[in-house]
SEKEBA-540459 format. One record per residue (C-alpha): residue in one letter; x, y, z. Coordinates in Angstrom, 3 decimals, decimal comma, always signed. Example, Ala and Ser with C-alpha at 12.3 -4.5 7.8 and 13.67 -1.06 7.14 Angstrom:
2
node aa->a&xx->+12,300&yy->-4,500&zz->+7,800
node aa->s&xx->+13,670&yy->-1,060&zz->+7,140
//
This chain:
108
node aa->m&xx->+0,020&yy->-0,005&zz->-0,028
node aa->m&xx->+1,182&yy->+3,432&zz->-0,773
node aa->g&xx->+1,859&yy->+5,820&zz->+2,078
node aa->p&xx->+0,069&yy->+9,116&zz->+2,733
node aa->q&xx->-0,225&yy->+11,435&zz->-0,270
node aa->i&xx->+0,041&yy->+15,106&zz->+0,451
node aa->r&xx->-0,708&yy->+17,943&zz->-2,064
node aa->c&xx->-1,219&yy->+21,647&zz->-1,931
node aa->l&xx->-4,356&yy->+22,740&zz->-3,694
node aa->s&xx->-5,440&yy->+26,112&zz->-4,987
node aa->g&xx->-6,860&yy->+28,526&zz->-2,414
node aa->d&xx->-4,205&yy->+27,604&zz->+0,139
node aa->r&xx->-5,846&yy->+24,303&zz->+0,876
node aa->l&xx->-4,048&yy->+21,076&zz->+1,778
node aa->h&xx->-5,120&yy->+17,652&zz->+0,476
node aa->l&xx->-4,235&yy->+14,614&zz->+2,610
node aa->h&xx->-4,967&yy->+11,133&zz->+1,275
node aa->h&xx->-4,179&yy->+7,654&zz->+2,548
node aa->g&xx->-6,274&yy->+4,617&zz->+1,747
node aa->p&xx->-9,922&yy->+5,352&zz->+2,477
node aa->i&xx->-9,104&yy->+8,702&zz->+4,239
node aa->d&xx->-9,391&yy->+11,738&zz->+2,034
node aa->l&xx->-9,210&yy->+15,178&zz->+3,649
node aa->i&xx->-9,095&yy->+18,682&zz->+2,358
node aa->l&xx->-7,966&yy->+21,173&zz->+4,930
node aa->w&xx->-8,040&yy->+24,956&zz->+4,893
node aa->a&xx->-6,487&yy->+27,209&zz->+7,543
node aa->e&xx->-6,155&yy->+30,906&zz->+7,864
node aa->g&xx->-4,139&yy->+33,193&zz->+9,999
node aa->a&xx->-0,546&yy->+34,056&zz->+10,636
node aa->q&xx->+0,644&yy->+30,445&zz->+11,344
node aa->v&xx->-0,873&yy->+28,476&zz->+8,484
node aa->a&xx->+2,410&yy->+26,791&zz->+7,628
node aa->q&xx->+2,860&yy->+25,602&zz->+11,198
node aa->a&xx->-0,780&yy->+24,371&zz->+11,335
node aa->y&xx->-0,386&yy->+22,415&zz->+8,051
node aa->a&xx->+2,984&yy->+20,976&zz->+9,222
node aa->q&xx->+1,310&yy->+19,681&zz->+12,397
node aa->a&xx->-1,599&yy->+18,200&zz->+10,425
node aa->i&xx->+0,803&yy->+16,442&zz->+8,023
node aa->a&xx->+2,897&yy->+15,071&zz->+10,860
node aa->r&xx->-0,198&yy->+13,646&zz->+12,626
node aa->f&xx->-1,801&yy->+12,295&zz->+9,454
node aa->e&xx->+1,162&yy->+10,190&zz->+8,596
node aa->y&xx->+0,161&yy->+7,565&zz->+11,251
node aa->v&xx->-3,660&yy->+7,905&zz->+11,370
node aa->l&xx->-4,434&yy->+5,028&zz->+9,021
node aa->e&xx->-2,022&yy->+2,665&zz->+10,713
node aa->e&xx->-3,493&yy->+3,463&zz->+14,120
node aa->l&xx->-6,993&yy->+2,894&zz->+12,919
node aa->v&xx->-6,140&yy->-0,452&zz->+11,200
node aa->a&xx->-4,527&yy->-1,637&zz->+14,424
node aa->e&xx->-7,960&yy->-1,135&zz->+16,128
node aa->l&xx->-10,159&yy->-2,216&zz->+13,188
node aa->d&xx->-11,650&yy->-5,267&zz->+14,897
node aa->d&xx->-12,825&yy->-3,203&zz->+17,847
node aa->l&xx->-14,093&yy->-0,455&zz->+15,546
node aa->r&xx->-16,198&yy->-2,911&zz->+13,724
node aa->d&xx->-17,609&yy->-4,478&zz->+16,877
node aa->p&xx->-20,983&yy->-3,055&zz->+17,879
node aa->v&xx->-19,824&yy->-3,194&zz->+21,551
node aa->p&xx->-16,100&yy->-2,573&zz->+21,294
node aa->g&xx->-13,552&yy->-2,836&zz->+24,020
node aa->a&xx->-11,339&yy->+0,014&zz->+25,079
node aa->f&xx->-9,705&yy->+1,917&zz->+22,258
node aa->n&xx->-6,039&yy->+2,939&zz->+22,485
node aa->g&xx->-5,625&yy->+5,798&zz->+20,002
node aa->p&xx->-7,226&yy->+9,222&zz->+20,381
node aa->i&xx->-9,122&yy->+9,093&zz->+17,095
node aa->a&xx->-10,502&yy->+5,583&zz->+17,737
node aa->q&xx->-11,464&yy->+6,778&zz->+21,268
node aa->a&xx->-13,336&yy->+9,719&zz->+19,794
node aa->m&xx->-15,012&yy->+7,433&zz->+17,246
node aa->g&xx->-16,167&yy->+5,106&zz->+20,027
node aa->a&xx->-17,323&yy->+7,907&zz->+22,300
node aa->a&xx->-19,450&yy->+9,340&zz->+19,476
node aa->t&xx->-21,104&yy->+6,092&zz->+18,461
node aa->v&xx->-21,076&yy->+3,446&zz->+21,274
node aa->p&xx->-23,611&yy->+5,357&zz->+23,431
node aa->l&xx->-26,017&yy->+5,306&zz->+20,536
node aa->g&xx->-26,021&yy->+1,506&zz->+20,582
node aa->l&xx->-25,673&yy->+1,410&zz->+16,809
node aa->r&xx->-23,555&yy->-0,744&zz->+14,637
node aa->l&xx->-21,889&yy->+1,874&zz->+12,461
node aa->l&xx->-19,313&yy->+1,254&zz->+9,850
node aa->p&xx->-15,824&yy->+2,574&zz->+10,678
node aa->r&xx->-16,210&yy->+5,388&zz->+8,129
node aa->w&xx->-19,210&yy->+6,810&zz->+10,054
node aa->r&xx->-17,474&yy->+6,342&zz->+13,392
node aa->l&xx->-14,554&yy->+8,326&zz->+11,961
node aa->w&xx->-16,767&yy->+11,231&zz->+10,855
node aa->l&xx->-18,695&yy->+11,350&zz->+14,102
node aa->g&xx->-15,501&yy->+11,044&zz->+16,114
node aa->l&xx->-13,808&yy->+13,784&zz->+14,220
node aa->l&xx->-16,873&yy->+16,017&zz->+14,656
node aa->r&xx->-16,837&yy->+15,318&zz->+18,288
node aa->m&xx->-13,105&yy->+15,937&zz->+18,742
node aa->r&xx->-13,041&yy->+18,833&zz->+16,327
node aa->c&xx->-9,715&yy->+17,195&zz->+15,598
node aa->w&xx->-8,554&yy->+19,375&zz->+12,778
node aa->r&xx->-9,596&yy->+22,598&zz->+14,451
node aa->r&xx->-7,511&yy->+21,600&zz->+17,521
node aa->c&xx->-4,468&yy->+20,890&zz->+15,279
node aa->a&xx->-4,562&yy->+24,408&zz->+13,897
node aa->v&xx->-2,589&yy->+27,020&zz->+15,687
node aa->e&xx->-4,743&yy->+29,983&zz->+16,601
node aa->a&xx->-3,448&yy->+33,119&zz->+14,949
node aa->d&xx->-5,143&yy->+35,534&zz->+17,373
//
């Protein structure tokens, strides 16, 4: 499998792609380069971390998660008692964590 692919897009956006994960990020402020560098550094290992917990992520009543993204995915979905596909757990988890917003460095 290819590793993470990173591209700069028009409009000062950043495209991060690795396997099924496809993100387009946009930041503004005085420290955009630093925010993007942090996002790239963190993104490098996201897929590997999620694959390591894939069995638990697929389980409708998973055990304890190790990684912060998997923990957020579980916290967002397990209380609902629903069997959600990992992709939906990821989205709900990221919304709950506001992961990418926290990675950005506030310019103010």
